[in-house]
Backbone as ProteinMPNN parsed JSONL, in Angstrom:
{"seq_chain_A": "XXXXXXXXXXXXXXXXXXXXXXXXXXXXXXXXXXXXXXXXXXXXXXXXXXXXXXXXXXXXXXXXXXX", "coords_chain_A": {"N_chain_A": [[12.544, -48.985, 6.98], [13.149, -45.712, 7.674], [11.76, -42.417, 7.213], [13.804, -40.512, 7.123], [16.043, -42.051, 6.425], [15.245, -42.798, 3.872], [15.118, -40.283, 2.591], [17.832, -39.59, 2.716], [18.929, -41.697, 1.23], [17.973, -41.154, -1.291], [18.44, -38.412, -1.67], [21.244, -37.83, -1.308], [22.644, -39.14, -3.522], [21.453, -37.635, -5.607], [22.309, -35.009, -5.066], [25.073, -35.422, -5.32], [25.256, -36.164, -8.043], [24.374, -33.768, -9.154], [26.443, -32.027, -8.395], [28.552, -33.203, -9.835], [27.62, -32.726, -12.428], [27.695, -29.897, -12.539], [30.458, -29.497, -12.181], [31.468, -30.835, -14.486], [30.268, -29.3, -16.515], [31.452, -26.828, -16.041], [34.131, -27.454, -16.581], [33.894, -28.034, -19.315], [33.111, -25.517, -20.346], [35.438, -24.102, -19.761], [37.315, -25.348, -21.429], [36.202, -24.742, -23.937], [36.386, -21.948, -23.94], [39.162, -21.714, -23.897], [39.826, -22.85, -26.389], [38.524, -21.023, -28.031], [39.97, -18.685, -27.531], [42.47, -19.472, -28.494], [41.815, -19.903, -31.183], [41.079, -17.283, -31.908], [43.537, -15.975, -31.656], [45.068, -17.275, -33.633], [43.541, -16.59, -35.869], [43.813, -13.811, -35.886], [46.545, -13.664, -36.391], [46.618, -14.746, -38.974], [45.117, -12.82, -40.368], [46.824, -10.656, -40.061], [49.02, -11.561, -41.576], [47.819, -11.629, -44.11], [47.272, -8.916, -44.485], [49.866, -7.95, -44.582], [50.744, -9.205, -46.926], [49.051, -7.907, -48.728], [49.982, -5.324, -48.539], [52.58, -5.625, -49.555], [51.942, -6.462, -52.168], [50.672, -4.198, -53.102], [52.824, -2.432, -53.211], [54.359, -3.639, -55.236], [52.574, -3.44, -57.383], [52.49, -0.678, -57.609], [55.118, -0.127, -58.386], [55.157, -1.401, -60.87], [53.209, -0.027, -62.152], [50.619, -0.91, -62.37], [48.335, -0.803, -60.705]], "CA_chain_A": [[13.29, -47.817, 6.544], [12.481, -44.492, 8.114], [11.712, -41.345, 6.213], [15.125, -39.876, 7.039], [16.904, -42.934, 5.632], [14.791, -42.693, 2.481], [15.57, -38.99, 2.075], [19.283, -39.665, 2.524], [19.225, -42.642, 0.148], [17.63, -40.519, -2.574], [18.976, -37.058, -1.751], [22.705, -37.77, -1.445], [23.05, -39.362, -4.928], [21.004, -36.525, -6.454], [23.248, -33.904, -4.836], [26.359, -35.804, -5.902], [25.148, -36.05, -9.5], [24.295, -32.349, -9.466], [27.796, -31.471, -8.297], [29.313, -33.705, -10.983], [27.151, -32.016, -13.614], [28.232, -28.536, -12.489], [31.892, -29.604, -12.418], [31.671, -31.169, -15.896], [29.884, -28.156, -17.333], [32.495, -25.824, -15.846], [35.304, -27.906, -17.341], [33.577, -27.875, -20.733], [33.186, -24.089, -20.674], [36.841, -23.702, -19.714], [37.96, -25.831, -22.652], [35.671, -23.98, -25.067], [36.994, -20.618, -23.887], [40.567, -21.844, -24.292], [39.86, -23.045, -27.838], [38.126, -19.769, -28.661], [41.111, -17.776, -27.421], [43.49, -19.97, -29.413], [41.327, -19.638, -32.53], [41.168, -15.841, -32.15], [44.946, -15.627, -31.849], [45.476, -17.759, -34.956], [42.827, -15.806, -36.869], [44.458, -12.492, -35.949], [47.828, -13.866, -37.058], [46.329, -14.928, -40.391], [44.717, -11.515, -40.906], [48.048, -9.864, -40.14], [49.8, -12.027, -42.734], [47.126, -11.193, -45.321], [47.484, -7.469, -44.621], [51.256, -7.795, -45.003], [50.803, -9.567, -48.347], [48.379, -6.851, -49.479], [50.909, -4.186, -48.573], [53.653, -5.953, -50.506], [51.374, -6.479, -53.505], [50.44, -2.789, -53.489], [54.109, -1.837, -53.584], [54.731, -4.208, -56.539], [51.685, -2.824, -58.363], [52.912, 0.711, -57.792], [56.347, -0.121, -59.186], [54.858, -1.814, -62.229], [52.23, 0.875, -62.726], [49.38, -1.674, -62.674], [47.185, -0.409, -59.902]], "C_chain_A": [[12.496, -46.587, 6.957], [12.516, -43.455, 7.002], [13.078, -40.685, 6.037], [16.078, -40.735, 6.212], [16.535, -42.871, 4.154], [15.256, -41.378, 1.86], [17.077, -38.99, 1.818], [19.634, -40.577, 1.356], [18.936, -42.037, -1.221], [18.36, -39.184, -2.732], [20.467, -36.979, -1.97], [23.151, -38.079, -2.875], [22.619, -38.233, -5.863], [21.931, -35.336, -6.292], [24.61, -34.191, -5.458], [26.329, -35.672, -7.425], [25.045, -34.594, -9.938], [25.656, -31.686, -9.417], [28.671, -31.934, -9.456], [28.915, -32.984, -12.267], [27.735, -30.604, -13.656], [29.732, -28.556, -12.773], [32.193, -29.891, -13.889], [31.349, -30.004, -16.81], [30.919, -27.047, -17.237], [33.752, -26.188, -16.622], [35.084, -27.727, -18.84], [33.672, -26.409, -21.152], [34.62, -23.594, -20.676], [37.56, -24.129, -20.983], [37.486, -25.06, -23.878], [36.279, -22.581, -25.094], [38.46, -20.655, -24.303], [40.676, -22.011, -25.804], [39.485, -21.763, -28.576], [39.269, -18.76, -28.638], [42.208, -18.171, -28.405], [43.085, -19.689, -30.859], [41.437, -18.155, -32.859], [42.613, -15.417, -32.413], [45.423, -16.059, -33.231], [44.799, -16.965, -36.067], [43.464, -14.429, -37.016], [45.818, -12.583, -36.621], [47.628, -13.997, -38.563], [45.936, -13.604, -41.038], [45.937, -10.613, -41.035], [48.9, -10.255, -41.33], [49.151, -11.576, -44.041], [47.305, -9.691, -45.554], [48.91, -7.184, -45.081], [51.407, -8.123, -46.487], [50.148, -8.487, -49.21], [49.279, -5.632, -49.613], [52.027, -4.428, -49.583], [53.147, -5.923, -51.939], [51.109, -5.053, -53.994], [51.737, -2.123, -53.918], [54.544, -2.345, -54.948], [53.874, -3.58, -57.644], [52.096, -1.386, -58.64], [54.177, 0.789, -58.616], [56.098, -0.491, -60.63], [53.85, -0.9, -62.924], [50.914, 0.2, -63.057], [48.188, -1.072, -61.959], [47.128, 1.0, -59.712]], "O_chain_A": [[11.318, -46.448, 6.625], [13.209, -43.609, 5.996], [13.461, -40.338, 4.92], [16.834, -40.213, 5.392], [17.41, -42.888, 3.288], [15.735, -41.363, 0.726], [17.538, -38.448, 0.814], [20.535, -40.269, 0.576], [19.595, -42.381, -2.203], [18.844, -38.867, -3.819], [20.926, -36.141, -2.747], [23.976, -37.339, -3.41], [23.337, -37.906, -6.809], [22.306, -34.71, -7.283], [25.227, -33.306, -6.052], [27.26, -35.135, -8.026], [25.576, -34.225, -10.985], [25.993, -30.88, -10.284], [29.447, -31.148, -10.0], [29.767, -32.669, -13.097], [28.216, -30.166, -14.701], [30.226, -27.719, -13.528], [33.075, -29.263, -14.474], [32.071, -29.746, -17.772], [31.231, -26.398, -18.235], [34.369, -25.327, -17.249], [35.996, -27.31, -19.555], [34.249, -26.095, -22.193], [34.986, -22.756, -21.5], [38.331, -23.355, -21.55], [38.285, -24.757, -24.764], [36.647, -22.086, -26.159], [38.945, -19.746, -24.977], [41.526, -21.384, -26.436], [40.058, -21.451, -29.62], [39.503, -18.06, -29.623], [42.8, -17.319, -29.066], [43.918, -19.284, -31.67], [41.844, -17.796, -33.965], [42.874, -14.596, -33.292], [46.104, -15.301, -33.921], [45.416, -16.695, -37.097], [43.636, -13.934, -38.13], [46.207, -11.669, -37.349], [48.387, -13.421, -39.342], [46.381, -13.302, -42.146], [46.066, -9.883, -42.018], [49.443, -9.392, -42.02], [49.849, -11.183, -44.976], [47.469, -9.251, -46.692], [49.135, -6.276, -45.882], [52.102, -7.42, -47.22], [50.633, -8.186, -50.3], [49.33, -4.993, -50.664], [52.374, -3.544, -50.366], [53.831, -5.42, -52.83], [51.305, -4.749, -55.171], [51.756, -1.344, -54.871], [55.054, -1.565, -55.753], [54.383, -3.233, -58.709], [52.051, -0.933, -59.784], [54.309, 1.674, -59.46], [56.75, 0.041, -61.528], [53.658, -0.987, -64.137], [50.17, 0.668, -63.92], [47.14, -0.859, -62.568], [46.214, 1.498, -59.054]]}, "name": "protein", "num_of_chains": 1, "seq": "XXXXXXXXXXXXXXXXXXXXXXXXXXXXXXXXXXXXXXXXXXXXXXXXXXXXXXXXXXXXXXXXXXX"}
């Protein structure tokens, strides 16, 4: 086995595994960003609903003279 064959036998699998790692890491980051965006949207919706409930409760309190 010559030196070139040895370098190819070791180097090609290392490069391939490196590319797979980069691809997998990129896919993972994409999924995390998607989940974060989805979570932010749901959180903002929940905050909006809570603000709406607070507004309604304030109106009821004002009519009843509680607050």
